[in-house]
C-alpha positions as CSV (number, residue, x, y, z in Angstrom):
1,M,125.7,58.7,32.5
2,P,127.4,60.5,35.4
3,D,126.7,64.2,35.3
4,V,128.6,66.8,37.2
5,V,127.4,70.3,37.6
6,E,130.0,73.0,38.1
7,G,128.4,76.5,38.2
8,K,126.3,76.9,35.0
9,L,128.1,74.1,33.2
10,T,127.1,70.4,33.2
11,F,129.7,67.8,32.3
12,T,128.3,64.5,31.1
13,F,130.6,61.5,31.2
14,P,130.1,58.0,29.7
15,N,128.6,55.4,32.0
16,S,131.9,53.5,32.3
17,W,133.6,56.5,34.0
18,Q,134.0,57.3,37.7
19,V,133.7,60.9,38.4
20,V,134.1,62.9,41.6
21,K,133.7,66.6,42.5
22,Y,136.8,66.3,44.7
23,D,136.4,69.4,46.7
24,E,133.1,68.0,47.9
25,T,134.5,64.9,49.5
26,S,134.6,64.9,53.2
27,F,138.2,63.7,53.2
28,Y,139.3,66.9,51.4
29,K,137.1,69.1,53.6
30,K,138.4,67.5,56.8
31,H,142.1,67.3,56.1
32,F,142.9,69.8,53.4
33,Q,140.3,72.6,53.2
34,K,141.3,73.6,56.8
35,L,144.8,74.4,55.6
36,G,143.4,77.4,53.8
37,A,146.0,77.5,51.1
38,S,145.3,74.0,49.9
39,R,142.9,73.6,47.0
40,C,141.9,71.1,44.4
41,V,140.7,70.9,40.8
42,D,136.9,70.8,40.3
43,I,136.5,67.3,38.8
44,V,138.6,64.1,39.0
45,A,137.6,61.4,36.6
46,F,138.7,58.2,34.9
47,E,137.4,55.5,32.6
48,T,137.1,52.3,34.5
49,E,137.2,49.6,31.9
50,V,140.1,50.2,29.4
51,D,141.6,53.6,29.7
52,D,144.7,54.2,31.8
53,Q,144.3,58.0,32.2
54,L,143.4,60.0,35.3
55,W,141.7,63.3,34.3
56,L,142.0,66.4,36.4
57,L,139.6,69.1,35.2
58,E,139.6,72.7,36.3
59,V,136.5,74.6,35.3
60,K,136.4,78.4,35.0
61,D,133.4,80.4,33.7
62,Y,133.9,84.1,33.2
63,R,131.0,84.7,30.9
64,Q,128.9,86.4,33.6
65,N,131.5,87.4,36.2
66,K,135.0,88.7,35.5
67,R,138.1,87.3,37.2
68,T,138.8,89.1,40.4
69,K,141.7,87.0,41.8
70,T,145.1,88.6,41.5
71,E,147.0,85.2,41.4
72,D,148.0,84.2,37.8
73,L,145.4,81.8,36.5
74,F,147.9,79.2,35.3
75,L,149.8,79.2,38.6
76,E,146.5,78.7,40.4
77,I,145.8,75.7,38.2
78,A,149.3,74.2,38.8
79,R,148.8,74.5,42.6
80,K,145.4,72.9,42.3
81,V,146.8,70.0,40.3
82,R,149.6,69.5,42.9
83,D,147.2,69.6,45.8
84,T,144.7,67.3,44.2
85,L,147.4,64.7,43.5
86,A,148.7,65.0,47.1
87,N,145.2,64.6,48.4
88,L,144.5,61.4,46.2
89,Y,147.8,60.0,47.4
90,L,146.9,60.3,51.0
91,A,143.2,59.3,50.6
92,Q,144.2,55.9,49.2
93,R,146.0,55.3,52.4
94,H,143.1,56.0,54.7
95,E,140.4,53.3,54.6
96,E,137.9,55.5,56.4
97,A,138.1,58.2,53.7
98,D,134.9,58.6,51.8
99,C,136.9,58.7,48.6
100,Y,139.2,55.7,49.5
101,D,137.9,53.3,46.8
102,F,138.0,56.1,44.2
103,A,141.5,57.1,45.2
104,Q,142.7,53.5,45.1
105,L,141.6,53.1,41.5
106,A,142.8,56.6,40.5
107,S,146.3,55.9,41.9
108,R,146.7,53.0,39.5
109,K,146.3,55.1,36.5
110,Q,149.6,55.5,34.5
111,T,148.9,58.8,32.8
112,I,147.7,62.1,34.3
113,R,145.8,64.4,32.0
114,V,145.1,68.0,33.0
115,V,142.3,70.0,31.4
116,L,141.4,73.7,31.8
117,H,137.8,74.2,30.7
118,L,137.5,78.0,30.4
119,E,134.5,79.9,29.2
120,Q,135.0,83.5,28.4
121,P,132.7,86.3,27.1
122,Q,132.1,85.9,23.3
123,K,132.3,89.7,23.0
124,P,134.9,90.9,25.5
125,S,134.5,94.3,26.9
126,K,136.0,96.5,29.7
127,L,133.4,95.0,32.1
128,Y,133.8,91.4,31.0
129,P,137.4,91.2,29.5
130,Q,138.9,88.1,28.0
131,V,141.0,86.4,30.7
132,V,143.5,84.9,28.3
133,S,143.9,84.5,24.6
134,H,143.0,81.1,23.3
135,T,146.3,81.0,21.3
136,N,148.5,81.4,24.5
137,A,146.4,79.5,26.9
138,Q,147.4,76.0,25.9
139,I,151.1,76.9,25.8
140,K,151.0,78.6,29.3
141,L,149.0,75.7,30.7
142,R,151.4,73.1,29.4
143,Q,154.3,75.1,30.8
144,V,153.0,75.1,34.4
145,V,151.7,71.5,34.6
146,R,154.3,69.8,32.4
147,V,155.6,67.7,35.2
148,A,152.2,66.1,35.5
149,D,151.0,66.4,31.9
150,P,153.1,67.9,29.1
151,H,150.1,67.6,26.8
152,A,147.5,69.4,29.0
153,L,144.4,70.6,27.2
154,F,142.7,73.9,27.1
155,C,139.0,73.7,26.0
156,E,135.6,75.4,25.9
157,I,132.2,74.3,24.9
158,A,132.8,75.6,21.3
159,K,136.1,73.8,21.0
160,M,136.2,70.4,22.7
161,P,139.3,68.3,21.9
162,A,138.7,64.8,20.6
163,Q,140.5,63.4,23.6
164,C,137.7,64.6,25.9
165,Q,135.2,61.8,25.9
166,W,132.6,63.8,27.8
167,T,130.2,66.6,26.7
168,V,129.6,70.0,28.3
169,T,126.4,71.9,28.2
170,S,125.5,75.3,29.6
171,K,122.4,76.3,31.5
C-alpha cells in the first residue's frame, strides 16, 4: 500500500492508487516553487483501475503548533488547488518532467475532488485555539473551491468520510 507521510500524519492508500507528494516533484520545484507565490496541495492521488476521480488533499495539523499565517485558511487552499491543477496541466506537456506519466493519467480523470484534512487541538485553549469550527469548515471549503469541486470534503482522523478510501494514522 502506498504510504505518504505529511508531518505527523501517515496516509495509507490502497495498492491500486497512484499517489504523489506533489511539492516534492522536481518539476514543481524547478518551475513553480521559484515563483514564490505559487504553491500546491500536499497530496495528489487517484485510483488507477476503475475510479475516475482525481483527489487533491491539503493537510493541516494544528494539534502541536497554532496557525501563524495571516492569510485566510480557505483562500490559501483555493490557491493551492488552482496552482496544483495548473502545474499538472503543464507537467503532462513536458515529457522530461519527473511527474509526466502521473500528470498524463491525472489529466484524464473526469472529476476533481478536494479534501482538507485538518487536525485541531481536542481541547482548544488560548495557546492552541481551534482554527475553524467543524460546522462551518465544510461550507467555507466548498464555497472557495466550488469551481473545481462543489462537494469538497473536510475531514480529520476522528471523522473520515466514506468517500475517502485511504486511512490516516498519527505518530
